N, C-alpha and C positions, 0 to 999 in steps of 0.2 A: 091605385098607383102610388108607392112610396114617397114621401114630399122628403126632397133633399135639398141640401146647401141652404138651409134655410136662415143663416145668418151671416152668412159671407156675400158680399157683396161683388157682382161681376161685371165685368165688362164684355160686350161680343170681342174686343180686341184680345182683351185676355185671354178668354176660352180661345181665341184664334191662334193665340202665341203658344198656348200651353199643348194644343193639337197638333202644332207643327213642329213640336220636338221630335227629333228623329227617335227611333228603338233605342240605340245605343250612342250616344252624344261622344265627341271626342275626348278619350282620356289623356292626361298627361304625356308629355312625351317620353320617352323611353330613358332610365336612368334617372328620374323625377318620381318622388311620391304623389301619389293622388290625393287629396284630401276629400275625404268626405265629413260632411256635416252629419250631426245625429242628434235629435231634439226629443226627449222623453220624461216623464215623471216617474217611471219606472223602466229599468234600474233605477235606485233612488242613490243619494250621495254616501252611500256606504264604502268604507275604503276597498270592498272586493270589486266593485264597478271599475275601479281605475285597474286593478290586478287582470281582469276578464280583457279591459282594451289591449291592455300590454302582451297579453298571450294572442291576442287578436294581431297584432303588430309584428309580434315575433314571427308569427307563420306568415304574414304578408308585407314584408319589408317594404313592398313601393304602394302601399298605400297606409294614410294617417288618419285615424279618427279624433274628429273635434267633436267631442259629446258635451252636450249642453242639457244639465238637469234643471227641469222646472216644476214644481208644484203643479197638480192637475189642471186648477182651474186656471193658473198663467200660462200654462202650455197651451190649453185650447186658444184662448185670447189671441196669444204672439202667433199660432197659426194662422189665423184668421187675417191677420195685418200680413204676415211674411207670405203669406201665399198668395193672397190678392196683388201683392207688390212684386212678386216675381223673386222674392229674395229668400225663400225657406229651406230649412234642413233638408238634405238628400233622401234622409231616411228618418221618420217618426214614428212615435208611437200612438196607436190608436186604441180606443175603447169601444168593444162592440156595442150595436144599439144606435141610439142616436149621434154618436160623435164619427163614428165609422161611416153613417150615411151622409152625415154633413159635409165631410171632405170628400166625397167621391169624385167630382170633378178633378181633384188635383192627385188622386190614388193611380197609381201605375198599376196598369192588369199584370199580373205575376203569374198567369195561368200558363203562357207561354215560358218563363223562365222555370217552373216547376216541372212541366212536360219536357225540356228539353233533358236537364240536370235528373230527373228521376223516372222517366218515361211516363208512359199513357196512365198507367195507375198508380200515381204519386200519391192521390189521394189517400190508400190504403195505410200510407205511414203514420195519420193521424188520427185522432179521436172524432168519431163521427160526430158526435155533438159539437166539437167545435169547430169544425169545417162547415155544419148546417149554419152557424151563426157567421160565418164570413163569407158564404155565398152571395152574390150580388144576384140582383133582377134579374140579369143577364146570363146568370150562371156561371160567372167567373169569379174569380178572387182576387184581392185587392190587398191583402196583407197575410201574415202566414202569425201564428200564435207561438209564444215562449212559453206559457204555461197556464194551467188552470187554477183557479180558486175557488172558493165556497164559502157562500156567506150566510150566516142565522146562527152563529155558534155563541154561547156564552162560554168564559173562562173563569176557572175558580183557583185562587191562591190556599191551598189547602191549611195552610198555617193558621189561618184565621177561623176557619171552619174547626179546627182541632181544638183552637183558644178556647171556643165557646160552646163545645160539643155538639156542632152542627152538622148535618148530612148536605149534599149537595141537592138542591131542588129538582124535582121532577115535573113539576105542575106551578100553575099561576098562584093559586094560593100558598101551596109551600114557599115560593119563593117572596109572596109578598112578607111570610112570616118571618124567613129567614133576614133579609132587609129589615124588619124591624128591630129584630132584635140585632143587628149590626147598628144600625142607630141607637139603640137604646145604651149601646155599649161607647159610644162617640166615634164609630168608625163610619165608615162611607158604604152605602149600599150597593145596587148594580150601577158603575159607571157607564155613562154614554158622552160622547161629545156630540151633543147633539145641534149643536152651533154649523157643524158639517151635515148638509143633506144627503150625503151617499148612506151615512149608517144608518139615518132617519128611514129611508126607502129601505133597506135593507132591513131593518126591524120590522117595518108594518107588512114588507111582503113575507116575511117568515112567519109573520102572526097571521096573516091573511091564507097562505099557505097550509097553514095547521087546521085550521076550520074549513077551507074547501079548495084546493089547488086549482082544480079545474077552472071555478068562478073566476078567483082571482086574475089568471092568465087570458080566458076568455073576456073579463072586462076590460084588460089592456087591450086587448085586439078588437074592442068595440062590438063584442058577441053578446055578453052580459051585462048590464046596467049596474053600475056603482052604487045604487040604490036599493039593491037586493040585500036580503036581512042578513046574510053570511059576513057580506062585505061592510055593512053599518058595524055588525059586531065586531070588526077586526079595526074599525075607526076608534070603537068604542074601548078596546081593550089597551091600543096606544094611549088613548087618552087616560085610561086609568092607571098607567105606569107612572105617570107625573101625578096625577090625582092621591093614589095609595102610598105615595114615598117609594116605589120600586126603583125610580131613578134619583140620583141623587138632586140636592137642591141645586137652583143656577145650572142646570144642564145645558140649556139653549143657548147661554154665553159661554160654553168651553168648547174646544175642538178634539177631534180624536187625535191627528196626528199635531204636535208632540203632546200635547197639555194632556190628555186622557192616558194615552200607552206611555208615557215616560212614568207616570205614577204606578201603573200596574206593571211594566216592563224593565223599568231601571231603579224606581225607588221600593218596589214591593207595598206599597202605604195602600193598597185598597184591594179589599177581599174578592171582587168581581169587577168585569167589564166584558162589555161587549165588543167581539172583533172575530174576523174571519178563520179559515184556516192559513193563509198569509202568515197570521203571530205566531204561527209554529217556526218562522224564522229568527224569532227572538231566542229560541234554544242556541242558536249558531252566532249570534251577535258576537263581536270581539269586545263590546265596551264591558268594562270591568264591572260595572254596576249591574250591566243586564247576566253577565257571568253568575255573579253573587246571587241574584234571584234565581235563576234558572238553573243552574251546576252548582247550588252549594251544597252543603252536606244534608241540610232538610227540606232541598227544595221538593216541593209536591204541586204540582197543579194539574188539574182535569178539564177537559173540554166536555161541554156539555148542551142539549138542547133541551127547551121547554115544549111541555105541553101544555100551550097560552088558553085552550079553551076548556081544557078538563074532562077529554074524551078518551084519555086512557092512553093516546097515541101522540109522540113528541113530533114536534114540527120537523118537515123535511127541509133541508139546504136547499141553497139556488147555488144552481153552476153556471160559470163565466168564465171566458178566457181573461186572465189576469192583465196582461197586456198584449198587444200584437204589433207588430212592426211593418208599415206600410212604406213604398217608395215614392218619391216626389216626382210626379210626372213632367216636370218643367226642369228636373237636375240635368247638370251637364255631366254628371258622372256616373253613368246609370250602371255601368258594366261594374266597377267597382262598388257602388252602392249594393248591387246586387250579391257582390262575394260577402260584402260584410253582412247584410240581411241574412244569407242563406247561411253563413257561419252562427250566427245569432239563435237560428231556430233550431241548429243541432248542437255543436260542441257549446256554444255559449248558454244555450238552456240545460244542457247536462251541469254544466258550471255553477249556474244558478240555483237548481235544483236539489242536486246531490251534493254539490259543496256548499250551499248555504240556507237550503231549505225555503226557497222564496216563493215556490210554486209547486202543483202537482203536475205531472208529464201531462202533455198535449200530444205528444208523438206515441205511436204504440211499440215504436222500436225501441224506445227507451224505457230501462230499468231502474225504478226508483230503491237506489242503492245509497242513501244520506251516510257521508262517514262522520264519525266523531259524535252521533248521538246518544246522549243518556238513556237509562231506561225507562225514565218519566217522560222524556220525549218522543222515545221510540212509542210507547203506549197510547200517546195522543196523536200521533200519525198514525198509526193502525186504527185509531177511533176515527179520525178524519177519514181516511182511504176506504174503511168500510162504510161509513155513512153515504161519500160518494160514488160507492157503487150501489148501492142498495134504498137511499133516501134521496132522491132527489126532487123536488117540487116542480122545477122549471128554471128558467133562465134568469138571471140576476139582473140585468140591464136591458130596459125598455127601451125601443126603438123611436119613440114618441115625445120628441123634445117638447114641446108645448103641453102636452098632457103630462110629461113629468112634471113640469115647473108647477103646475096647479098642485098638483098631488105634494109637491114638497111645500108649499104655500100651506096648503089646508094640514099638514101633518103638524107645522108649527102653531097654526091657529089653533089647532085641537088640544095641543100643550099648553098653551096660554089660556085653553078654556073659554077662548071667543068665539068658540061655535059649537055645537053639539055636535056629536056623528052624525046624525040625519043629516043637518045643513052640511056638514062638509061634504059628503056622499051627494048632496043634490049639486055642488058646485060643480065637484069633479065629474060627475055625468055629464052637465052642459059642456065642460072642455072637452070630456071624451066625443061627444057627440058634433063637435065643431072639430075634431082633429082629423087631419088628412091621414090616410093610411095606403 
């Protein structure tokens, strides 16, 4: 049985109170606006988010949206406090995996809403993989997806490659040589904001899935030991990226957003960066610096995947729902909250995907038709779409918080060379055996 609510302290009274909330609480009186509070890390602070909310409110003048953006970690911590206190947002963003499980006791079952709106066959509107990540143990659905994303990519600013007469690397040894050439010329190598655990997990899974995707995912599920030689090799390659100078010096002290991403996306000052398919949105960024980097006369960028273990096959990407929206089952404005949530996973998602290229579609009935994308951006979008169709190794976000935390810690210890790959594997395996699933 999966372990839930692992870090939220609940009292019997709180649970009883949550269970007592009616299916549709009383809305604001006729003629008044109903206020729906929304909190998420995604969509972010960009100007288009305000435009999106204005679109919704224009279509629904009886509803006012109070949207609170918070960085992911802050968002999760605030939800823990506010949900326990009965004062959380009516709609909140969730990430599939550990977070989605953690807040289950406060997530409204959306299955009846979806069935009433779209009929018994409503699931056919969605990507099968996305819905498999959102289906609860009871067969019900407690969130709806806004869009899909794919992790594991490297990004190259080709002006640097052309300047030093280099080709985009296809395997680890070529990557090592390219990074050394950049270092020799005073440039950054491959940039990673390793202060942020999510990019470390993404990169390690990409390495491990290149070696053997079945083993890494069966290990996460407790079926294969992390001490397996293929998984030990993945830890060794991760460690070597620091030892061999592939990642920039001081990477563990630098975050991804916005420390690292600004260097690549706004300054154009680094040749390569690790980031996912969501970074395609930089082509649509209204910031003048991003426009110069991505839409200038000589702009040329290339997404690529690495063959980490040198077996002739590039690594597969990891698929995830970028963000899903859940409804607080303690909300007193559920009808209005559902109206907004439903709009977000249809018109709102279309606005974010085709208007600003934030995700890939999670709905089968949504056509990918991005407006205003230049030729370079379209080539990279097509590459990402093709990899998403033909080269997916598995899911991005694991469901086991305790195991994930130990992996995060050991990846840092490996980067610091405080442990060997074999020692890290032993520690992670012990945590895996202790993990409730």
